[in-house]
N, C-alpha and C positions, 0 to 999 in steps of 0.2 A: 605705583600700587597705591593703591586709594583704600583706604578701611574707615568704616565710619562705626562709633558707637553711641549710645545717649549717655549724658551726664545729666542727672536731673532734667532740665527742660531744653537743655541745648543741645545740638548733635554736634560732638567733635568727630573732625576727620583726619587721621592719620594719612600723610603721604610720603613716600619716599621717592627720593630722587638722585640720579646720579649726577657729580658734580666735579668738574675737573678739577685737579690739585690745585692751581694756583687760585680757581676760585675759590675752594674750600677753605684755603689757608689765609685767603683775604675775611673770608666770612668771620671764620675764628677770631683772627687779630680785632677786627671791628667790634665783635662782640666783647672782646677780653676789654678793649678803650671804653665799651660804652657800659660795662660791669652787668652783662645780661647773657643770656645763655642764646647758643644758636637758633635755636627753635624760637624762641622770642624776636630775636633779629628777623628771622626770614617771616614770622607772621606779620611784623610791623611793616617789612618791605612790600610783603604781598599786599596787604592791607592800603599802603600808600600808593602803590602801582595802579590797583583796582579803582580806588578814589581818582586818580589823576586821568584813567582812561575813561571814566565815568563823565567826569566834568569836561574831558575833550571832547566827547560826543562820538566814540569810537564805536560806538555800539550801533547796530544795523540803523542807519539812517529811516527814517519815517519815510520819504519820498522813493527811497530806493526799494522798500517793500510795497510801496503805492505803485510803481512802475513795473515791477515783478508780477504785480496780481492785475494789473494791465494787459499786461500780454497773456496771462492765461487766459483771461475773459476774452480776449480777441481771438485766440484759437478757437475757443470753444462756439464763440459766434460763426468763425468759419467752417467749423465740424456742423453746425448745426445748419448753415445756408445750404450746404453740399447736400444733405439729408433731406432739406424739405421744398427748397426751390427747384422747380421743373429746368433743367440745364443747368441747375446748381454746380455741379462736379466741372463743367467745363468752363462757365463763368469763373468760379472759384480758380481755376488752376491757372487763369489766365491775369488774374489779380494776386495769386500768392506770392511769385518770384518779388513782386515791389514791396508787398506786404512784409516778406521774411527779411528784406534788405533792411527795410524800416526797423524791422522788430529786433536785427542784431545790432545794428547802428545803436538803438535803444539801449540793449543790453550792455556793449560795450562803454555808452557812458555811464551807467550807473555801475560799472565795474569800476572805471576810473575814479568816478566820485571816490567810492567804497576805499579804493587803495590810497587816494589823495588822505583821506580821513585817519587811515591806520597810521600813516606817516606821521602825522602830528604828533 
């Protein structure tokens, strides 16, 4: 559950999470060793993880977004061709299978790239 409230200029968000007992005990133990509250420790861990992911480039890759945009554009061009060119539907259907296979291969390549980035 997430709730938000305004405190001055910053918005504070309260997040409730269910944590397994061994993890909770470890969090409490680490917080005691560091002389901080569990909440403070969790905020620090979340901030560190977010910074690490941002530095590692695990956010959507610009090239992946570009590849998906290209696929959408190609689909729109095919639909326009079918609607405007005489015999467009027949010719389009002939080319559609090979274009679809190429598009599917490109999507698989983008997905594989994204999976590799998230595993880093």
